[in-house]
GUPAFI-865416 format. One record per residue: residue number from 1; residue in three letters; x, y, z of N, C-alpha, C in turn. Coordinates in pm, whole numbers. Each point is the difference from the previous one (the first is absolute). Last residue first. Example, Ala and Ser with C-alpha at 12.3 -4.5 7.8 and 13.67 -1.06 7.14 Angstrom:
! residues 2
DOSE, 2, ser, 1285, -225, 708, 82, 119, 6, -77, 109, 73 .
DOSE, 1, ala, 29, -572, -7, -89, 119, 0, 90, 120, 0 .
END
This chain:
! residues 154
DOSE, 154, ala, 10537, 9092, 12064, -130, -10, 4, -111, 62, -159 .
DOSE, 153, gly, 455, 51, 171, 11, -166, -95, -162, 25, -13 .
DOSE, 152, pro, 157, 262, 362, 79, 49, -181, -38, -178, -25 .
DOSE, 151, lys, -374, 268, 292, 141, 20, -30, 100, -140, -111 .
DOSE, 150, val, -317, 461, -13, -25, -117, 6, 71, -72, 58 .
DOSE, 149, arg, -212, 553, -49, 129, -124, 4, -68, -204, 52 .
DOSE, 148, arg, -367, 429, -262, 51, -22, 146, 150, -100, -52 .
DOSE, 147, ile, -422, 271, -234, 116, 76, 15, 63, -71, 145 .
DOSE, 146, arg, -497, 65, -226, 90, -67, 132, 132, -41, -32 .
DOSE, 145, val, -173, 238, -406, -43, -10, 106, 60, -102, 80 .
DOSE, 144, ala, 195, 167, -469, -28, -116, 30, -52, 109, 99 .
DOSE, 143, arg, 175, 189, -359, -86, -101, -51, -51, -43, 167 .
DOSE, 142, asp, 431, 177, -19, -65, 135, -40, -126, -67, -20 .
DOSE, 141, ile, 260, -378, 96, -45, 166, 130, -11, 29, -24 .
DOSE, 140, phe, 172, -219, -326, -137, -93, 11, -51, 109, 138 .
DOSE, 139, leu, 282, 315, -309, -4, -138, 77, -131, -29, 64 .
DOSE, 138, ile, 230, 272, -481, -120, -88, 116, 77, -34, 107 .
DOSE, 137, gly, 201, 156, -463, 51, 60, 144, -118, -39, 124 .
DOSE, 136, asp, 12, -159, -467, -43, 100, 26, 15, 92, 91 .
DOSE, 135, leu, 133, -405, -75, 89, 4, -132, -115, 235, 20 .
DOSE, 134, his, -152, -345, 373, 129, -22, -8, 76, 105, -110 .
DOSE, 133, asp, -412, -177, -77, -3, 79, 67, 80, 107, 81 .
DOSE, 132, ile, 13, -418, -213, -50, 139, -104, 9, 103, 31 .
DOSE, 131, glu, 78, -408, 254, 28, 9, -63, -33, 136, -89 .
DOSE, 130, his, -341, -103, 192, 106, 54, 164, 103, 14, -142 .
DOSE, 129, gln, -298, -194, -227, -85, 133, 6, 179, 84, 119 .
DOSE, 128, leu, 11, -483, -80, 19, 105, -130, -86, 148, 14 .
DOSE, 127, ala, -68, -361, 300, 143, 81, 33, 3, 9, -131 .
DOSE, 126, arg, -470, -90, 56, 57, 75, 139, 115, 27, -51 .
DOSE, 125, ala, -152, -273, -346, -52, 165, 10, 92, 107, 123 .
DOSE, 124, leu, 43, -464, 105, 29, -23, -124, -39, 173, -78 .
DOSE, 123, phe, -235, -206, 317, 148, 13, 25, 112, 63, -89 .
DOSE, 122, gly, -508, 36, -123, 28, -35, 137, 159, 39, 5 .
DOSE, 121, arg, -40, -29, -551, -103, -24, 99, 37, -53, 145 .
DOSE, 120, ala, 144, 206, -531, 12, -74, 120, -96, 46, 116 .
DOSE, 119, his, 197, -12, -536, -75, -28, 92, -12, 8, 118 .
DOSE, 118, his, 408, 173, -364, -26, -43, 109, -114, 2, 33 .
DOSE, 117, glu, 287, 119, -471, -120, -21, 143, -50, -83, 47 .
DOSE, 116, val, 510, 144, -382, -125, -77, 165, -110, 37, -28 .
DOSE, 115, pro, 410, 94, -354, -130, 64, 75, -50, -40, 71 .
DOSE, 114, asn, 534, -70, -110, -147, 10, -64, -64, -13, 124 .
DOSE, 113, gly, 432, 27, 67, -73, 199, -117, -130, -110, -8 .
DOSE, 112, his, 319, -262, 221, 44, -32, -139, -54, 166, -28 .
DOSE, 111, arg, -175, -117, 421, 164, 28, 5, 71, -49, -120 .
DOSE, 110, asp, -455, 191, 44, 65, -86, 85, 122, 8, -7 .
DOSE, 109, leu, -425, 361, 27, 61, -103, -103, 88, -78, 64 .
DOSE, 108, gly, -499, 232, 97, 134, -24, -22, 95, -13, -91 .
DOSE, 107, lys, -573, -7, 247, 134, 7, -118, 168, 132, 26 .
DOSE, 106, val, -563, -284, 264, 184, 127, 35, 49, -88, -185 .
DOSE, 105, arg, -524, 14, 354, 87, -42, -145, 189, 68, 33 .
DOSE, 104, val, -352, -169, 364, -2, 98, -62, 55, -16, -191 .
DOSE, 103, glu, -263, -61, 572, -41, -75, -177, 128, 99, -33 .
DOSE, 102, thr, -172, 120, 450, 20, -219, -80, 23, -49, -102 .
DOSE, 101, ala, 158, 480, 239, -84, -94, -75, -16, -123, 9 .
DOSE, 100, arg, 86, 285, 454, 109, -35, -134, -138, -50, -145 .
DOSE, 99, thr, 144, 217, 593, -93, -94, -113, 43, 81, -153 .
DOSE, 98, val, 211, -163, 497, 7, 115, -88, -57, -94, -115 .
DOSE, 97, glu, 174, -8, 540, -137, -10, -92, 33, 106, -45 .
DOSE, 96, gly, 496, -157, 228, -119, 117, -41, -134, -63, -86 .
DOSE, 95, val, 596, -159, 303, -212, 20, -109, -74, 95, 46 .
DOSE, 94, val, 552, -171, 120, -90, 148, -24, -135, -71, -110 .
DOSE, 93, asn, 445, -168, 4, -75, -6, 201, -106, 70, 16 .
DOSE, 92, pro, 363, 170, -375, -71, -168, 43, -58, 39, 166 .
DOSE, 91, leu, 113, 275, -409, -49, 2, 77, -11, -123, 110 .
DOSE, 90, ser, 100, -9, -438, 135, 66, 6, -27, 46, 145 .
DOSE, 89, leu, -249, -354, -213, 108, -26, 85, 119, 135, -58 .
DOSE, 88, cys, -522, -78, 174, 78, 37, -127, 136, -43, 33 .
DOSE, 87, gly, -606, -57, 62, 141, 23, 50, 108, 18, -64 .
DOSE, 86, glu, -540, -70, 46, 80, 38, -68, 91, 37, 126 .
DOSE, 85, thr, -551, -183, -23, 95, 73, 65, 93, -78, -117 .
DOSE, 84, asp, -443, 150, -131, 38, -135, 53, 179, 36, 71 .
DOSE, 83, thr, -531, 166, -278, 120, 107, 87, 23, -203, 45 .
DOSE, 82, glu, -252, 167, -480, 18, -65, 92, 89, 19, 71 .
DOSE, 81, glu, -283, 104, -460, 104, 52, 148, -29, -84, 72 .
DOSE, 80, gly, -74, 58, -548, -38, -23, 61, 60, 2, 117 .
DOSE, 79, arg, 242, 46, -437, -157, -17, -1, 23, -67, 180 .
DOSE, 78, ala, 310, 242, -450, -82, -54, 157, -64, 29, -5 .
DOSE, 77, glu, 360, 65, -392, -143, -37, 70, -24, 45, 122 .
DOSE, 76, val, 456, 37, -202, -74, 63, -108, -196, 7, 39 .
DOSE, 75, ile, 563, 30, 225, -132, -70, 68, -115, 50, -192 .
DOSE, 74, glu, 587, -96, 35, -125, 73, -16, -108, -3, -1 .
DOSE, 73, pro, 543, -91, -17, -123, -90, 25, -78, 145, -28 .
DOSE, 72, asn, 466, -37, -73, -108, 103, -91, -110, -59, 51 .
DOSE, 71, ile, 267, -437, 20, 55, 108, -90, -93, 154, 12 .
DOSE, 70, leu, -25, -538, 293, -34, 125, -113, 106, 118, 25 .
DOSE, 69, glu, -107, -513, 80, 89, 81, 74, -23, 107, -137 .
DOSE, 68, ile, -170, -464, 311, -77, 114, -88, 176, 143, 33 .
DOSE, 67, leu, -30, -606, 136, 15, 170, -42, -34, 89, -47 .
DOSE, 66, gly, -337, -407, 247, 182, -35, -120, 44, 173, 24 .
DOSE, 65, glu, -367, -177, 279, -47, -18, -166, 98, -37, -80 .
DOSE, 64, gly, 1, 216, 453, -16, -193, -2, -17, -46, -105 .
DOSE, 63, thr, 67, 437, 116, -19, -33, 82, -31, -101, -36 .
DOSE, 62, asp, 326, 378, -219, -19, -198, 29, -128, -15, 127 .
DOSE, 61, val, 303, 506, -325, -142, -129, 88, -17, -137, -8 .
DOSE, 60, val, 321, 527, -130, -15, -125, -40, -113, -101, 120 .
DOSE, 59, ile, 125, 478, -308, 8, -3, 134, -16, -190, -6 .
DOSE, 58, val, 85, 545, -209, 152, -146, 3, -64, -88, 114 .
DOSE, 57, arg, 99, 466, -155, -143, 4, -26, -48, -156, -9 .
DOSE, 56, lys, 452, 317, 258, -59, -55, -177, -125, -71, 85 .
DOSE, 55, ser, 367, 189, 294, -100, 71, -3, -96, 3, -208 .
DOSE, 54, val, 350, -334, 371, -1, 21, -103, -188, 75, 28 .
DOSE, 53, gly, 149, -134, 425, 76, 125, -16, 25, -32, -205 .
DOSE, 52, ile, -236, -373, 194, 109, -25, 65, 122, 167, -107 .
DOSE, 51, gln, -505, 37, 15, 43, -59, 154, 113, -58, 36 .
DOSE, 50, pro, -188, 187, -472, 95, 60, 135, 3, -6, 148 .
DOSE, 49, ala, -167, -326, -416, 160, 47, 37, 24, 100, 75 .
DOSE, 48, ala, -379, -263, 149, -28, 41, -111, 177, 51, 62 .
DOSE, 47, leu, -329, -449, 96, 129, 97, 98, 4, 41, -153 .
DOSE, 46, gly, -326, -423, 266, 70, 118, -90, 109, 71, 9 .
DOSE, 45, val, -158, -316, 294, -67, -74, -189, 40, 114, -70 .
DOSE, 44, gly, 327, -143, 440, -100, 27, -45, -69, 6, -175 .
DOSE, 43, arg, 413, -233, 264, -152, -47, 1, -115, 110, 48 .
DOSE, 42, ala, 487, 30, -46, -54, 140, 39, -158, -118, 46 .
DOSE, 41, his, 274, -123, -326, 116, -35, 84, -162, 74, 118 .
DOSE, 40, tyr, -134, 45, -392, -2, -111, 28, 106, -76, 96 .
DOSE, 39, met, -2, 419, -162, -108, 16, 27, -63, -122, 54 .
DOSE, 38, thr, 477, 116, -183, -83, 74, 99, -112, -69, 69 .
DOSE, 37, asp, 68, -185, -412, 145, -35, 106, -85, 47, 130 .
DOSE, 36, arg, -213, 278, -389, -3, -207, 28, 55, -24, 130 .
DOSE, 35, met, 213, 336, -167, -128, 57, 128, -84, -144, 38 .
DOSE, 34, asn, 361, 3, -334, 49, 53, 158, -100, -53, 117 .
DOSE, 33, asp, -69, -74, -474, 69, -59, 30, -12, 6, 181 .
DOSE, 32, leu, -60, 319, -312, -215, -67, 51, 59, -112, 63 .
DOSE, 31, leu, 346, 300, -118, -72, 67, 149, -74, -135, 30 .
DOSE, 30, lys, 230, -80, -350, 101, -4, 82, -94, 47, 115 .
DOSE, 29, his, -145, 50, -458, -38, -98, 46, 34, -73, 160 .
DOSE, 28, ile, 76, 464, -193, -90, -51, 90, -106, -132, -86 .
DOSE, 27, asn, 475, 144, -53, -59, 31, 66, -103, -53, 89 .
DOSE, 26, pro, 79, -74, -509, 41, -83, 158, 45, 47, 118 .
DOSE, 25, thr, -378, 239, -308, 78, -16, 7, 94, -131, 134 .
DOSE, 24, ile, -446, 355, -270, 68, -135, 105, 70, -81, -65 .
DOSE, 23, lys, -167, 524, 19, 6, -72, -77, 50, -164, 112 .
DOSE, 22, ala, -194, 420, 121, 39, -4, -68, -18, -55, -130 .
DOSE, 21, val, -247, -57, 503, 121, -21, -13, 43, 30, -176 .
DOSE, 20, pro, -224, 337, 397, -31, -169, -91, 113, 1, -85 .
DOSE, 19, arg, -8, 238, 510, 45, 33, -119, -94, -108, -104 .
DOSE, 18, ala, -172, 109, 488, 98, -105, -76, -13, 84, -140 .
DOSE, 17, lys, -115, 254, 433, -97, -55, -95, 164, -62, -61 .
DOSE, 16, glu, 47, 50, 466, 79, 76, -73, -114, -129, -131 .
DOSE, 15, arg, -18, -16, 489, -36, 25, -57, -11, 64, -72 .
DOSE, 14, leu, 292, -321, 91, -103, -54, 51, -120, 131, 12 .
DOSE, 13, val, 451, 99, -10, -12, -90, -139, -165, -33, -30 .
DOSE, 12, glu, 181, 206, 418, 11, 103, -82, -111, -83, -175 .
DOSE, 11, asp, 122, -198, 520, 11, -14, -124, -40, 116, -27 .
DOSE, 10, gly, -205, -159, 303, 21, 94, 83, 123, 18, -115 .
DOSE, 9, tyr, -98, -500, 36, -141, 155, 69, 47, 162, 3 .
DOSE, 8, leu, 311, -453, -296, -124, 67, 140, -59, 68, 68 .
DOSE, 7, val, 262, -302, -410, 17, 63, 56, -140, 77, 131 .
DOSE, 6, ile, 301, -454, -165, -115, 38, -44, 9, 138, 102 .
DOSE, 5, lys, 421, -296, -161, -72, 70, 62, -126, 62, -10 .
DOSE, 4, phe, 194, -465, -291, 30, 199, -9, -78, 72, 153 .
DOSE, 3, val, 157, -464, -267, -77, 45, 80, 9, 120, -6 .
DOSE, 2, ala, 117, -381, -425, 55, 106, 105, -155, 63, 76 .
DOSE, 1, met, 231, -500, -240, -75, 134, 114, 20, 117, -11 .
END
């Protein structure tokens, strides 16, 4: 298991537009494995490669329905709207209210380079949008209102 330190707010990599993955190599597999291990260790539900200092368009998400690994993900359809509380591993102990689509269709590649598509609703849709925002240098606080600090572990 390889657990990486999560990059915190203020690091420039979080504001960069991540580079697309041109070729899936063993290093991309290792990146996915490390991201998964890091996300689970931090008790998160999603992680984008820039959050461990890697400017590549790669995300992992698990909202309790199983691990989703996406390379070069893009939202191709979004419907509905809902505002809910969000936080981020890169901004510990900070939350805010963010309005996002309630349903999304996301396309990307799996770890083997096969095209995949995910139709997501609710919390999974929110998590996918949050992580894909990271790939464009957008943090949840850029979209949030009522940003506030919370006690650790809350």
